[in-house]
C-alpha positions in Angstrom: 3.2 41.3 23.3 4.9 38.3 24.9 4.1 34.8 23.9 3.0 32.2 26.5 3.0 29.0 24.4 1.8 25.4 24.8 4.0 23.0 22.8 3.0 19.4 22.0 5.2 16.8 20.4 8.4 18.0 22.1 9.8 14.5 22.2 9.7 14.3 18.4 12.0 16.0 15.9 9.7 18.9 14.9 8.4 19.6 18.4 11.8 19.6 19.9 13.1 22.0 17.2 10.1 24.4 17.8 10.6 24.2 21.6 14.3 25.0 21.1 13.5 28.2 19.2 10.9 29.2 21.8 13.4 28.9 24.7 15.9 31.0 22.8 13.5 33.8 21.7 13.2 36.9 23.8 9.5 37.4 22.9 8.5 34.0 24.4 8.2 34.4 28.1 6.8 31.0 29.1 6.4 27.6 27.5 4.3 24.7 28.7 5.2 21.3 27.2 2.4 18.8 27.3 3.4 15.2 26.4 3.1 11.6 27.1 6.6 11.5 28.5 9.1 14.1 29.7 11.1 16.0 27.1 14.1 15.9 29.4 14.8 19.7 29.2 15.2 22.0 32.1 14.9 25.8 31.5 13.7 28.8 33.5 10.9 29.4 30.9 9.8 25.9 30.8 7.0 24.1 32.6 6.0 20.5 31.8 3.0 18.3 32.2 3.3 14.6 31.6 -0.1 13.2 30.7 -0.7 9.8 29.0 -4.1 10.3 27.4 -4.5 13.1 24.9 -8.1 12.0 24.3 -9.0 13.0 27.9 -7.4 16.2 29.0 -9.9 16.9 31.8 -7.5 15.9 34.6 -5.1 18.7 33.5 -7.5 21.1 31.9 -7.2 23.7 34.7 -3.5 23.9 34.1 -4.0 24.9 30.4 -5.2 28.4 31.2 -3.7 31.8 30.4 -1.8 30.9 27.2 -1.9 32.8 23.9 -0.3 30.3 21.5 -0.3 26.6 20.8 2.4 25.1 18.6 0.9 21.7 17.9 3.7 19.4 16.6 2.2 16.1 17.7 1.7 13.6 14.9 2.0 10.0 13.7 3.0 8.4 10.5 0.2 6.9 8.4 2.3 4.0 7.2 0.6 0.7 7.8 -2.6 2.4 9.2 -6.2 2.1 8.1 -7.9 5.4 7.5 -10.2 5.0 10.6 -7.2 4.6 12.9 -5.2 7.4 11.3 -8.2 9.7 11.5 -8.6 8.9 15.2 -5.0 9.6 16.0 -4.8 12.7 13.8 -8.2 14.4 13.4 -10.0 13.3 16.6 -7.0 13.8 18.9 -6.0 17.2 17.4 -9.5 18.6 17.5 -10.1 17.4 21.1 -7.0 19.2 22.3 -7.9 22.3 20.3 -11.4 22.4 21.7 -10.1 22.2 25.3 -7.6 24.9 24.7 -10.1 27.2 23.0 -12.5 26.9 25.9 -9.9 28.2 28.2 -7.9 30.6 26.0 -10.0 32.8 23.8 -7.0 34.9 22.7 -5.0 31.9 21.4 -3.2 31.5 18.1 -3.1 27.9 17.0 -0.3 26.7 14.8 -0.6 23.2 13.4 2.1 21.1 11.7 0.5 19.5 8.7 2.5 18.6 5.7 3.3 19.4 2.1 0.6 18.2 -0.4 -2.1 18.1 2.3 -5.5 17.8 0.6 -7.9 20.7 1.5 -10.6 19.2 -0.6 -10.7 16.1 1.6 -11.6 13.9 -1.4 -8.2 13.1 -3.0 -6.6 9.7 -3.4 -4.0 10.1 -0.7 -5.5 8.9 2.7 -3.1 10.8 4.9 -3.5 14.0 2.9 -7.3 13.8 3.1 -7.2 13.4 6.9 -4.7 16.2 7.3 -6.9 18.4 5.1 -10.0 17.6 7.2 -8.0 18.5 10.3 -6.8 21.8 8.8 -10.3 22.7 7.7 -11.8 22.1 11.1 -9.1 24.1 12.9 -9.6 27.0 10.5 -13.4 27.0 11.2 -12.9 27.3 15.0 -13.0 30.6 16.7 -9.3 31.0 17.6 -7.9 34.5 17.5 -5.8 33.1 14.6 -5.0 29.7 13.2 -2.2 28.8 10.8 -1.6 25.5 9.1 2.1 24.8 8.5 2.9 22.6 5.4 6.7 22.1 5.5 8.4 19.7 3.1 11.9 18.6 4.0 13.1 20.3 7.2 16.9 20.5 7.8 17.3 19.5 11.4 18.8 21.7 14.1 22.3 20.6 15.1 22.7 19.3 18.6 19.1 18.2 19.2 18.5 14.6 20.3 15.3 13.6 18.5 16.5 14.1 14.9 15.2 11.2 12.8 17.9 8.9 11.4 16.8 9.5 7.8 17.4 13.2 8.2 20.8 12.7 9.7 21.8 10.7 6.6 20.2 13.2 4.1 21.2 16.5 5.8 24.4 16.9 3.7 22.2 17.3 0.6 20.4 20.3 2.1 22.4 23.1 0.4 21.9 21.4 -3.0 18.1 21.0 -2.4 17.8 24.5 -1.1 19.4 25.8 -4.3 17.4 23.6 -6.7 14.0 23.3 -4.9 13.6 26.4 -2.7 9.9 25.9 -2.4 10.2 22.4 -1.0 12.8 22.7 1.7 13.4 24.8 4.8 15.1 24.5 8.1 13.5 23.3 11.4 14.8 26.6 12.8 12.8 28.5 10.2 9.6 26.5 11.2 10.0 27.4 14.9 10.8 31.1 14.2 7.9 31.3 11.7 5.5 30.0 14.4 6.7 32.7 16.8 6.6 35.5 14.2 3.1 34.6 12.9 1.8 34.6 16.5 3.3 38.1 17.1 2.5 39.7 13.7 -0.1 37.6 11.9 0.0 36.9 8.2 -2.1 37.3 5.1 -2.6 33.6 4.6 -3.6 30.9 6.9 -2.3 27.9 5.0 1.5 28.3 4.9 3.6 26.6 2.3 7.4 26.4 2.5 7.8 29.8 0.8 5.5 31.4 3.4 7.4 29.7 6.3 10.7 31.0 5.0 9.3 34.5 4.5 7.9 34.5 8.0 11.1 33.3 9.6 13.0 36.1 7.9 10.5 38.8 8.5 
């Protein structure tokens, strides 16, 4: 099996890191980046569609055919947002994209970047966690070949990439300490990307992936 992946969020830290691993991996034969602006990367495996409105993919829908994986890394911070706004930019947007892709790619594995402490019950006190949990639950109920919800905690950035968040640059020196003290809470961005590739190729016995699952998959 060779992976033909659609990647979203490639102008952000996580999406860029996942894209980087896809371009390096021999089992990934083609990558389509869909984003609001160009990721600025040129590679023989890479195609790109710049599209400004993720709530209406109809103008580009015919270009989203014949892919067997989606690595969905697009997301926004909930800081300063009301729940209705965050729900619209997280749940509504993600599910719209997922529905369009599923209509055209019945054999697709969908990997979604969620977050540690996401609330699968959808009734907890944390607004962002409820919305992420609602999004996860909906994706898992859809008829994808497979769907996996990734819940990373701290992700050590990949050196040399341009979209690393400033906070991660300042904190990255602490990573070896955190990995030793809190191995279930930290991983590398490289491990997230490789885990997405491996879970698409081989599957896994769980569909909600905590940090320990991500690390295990990356080293499988």
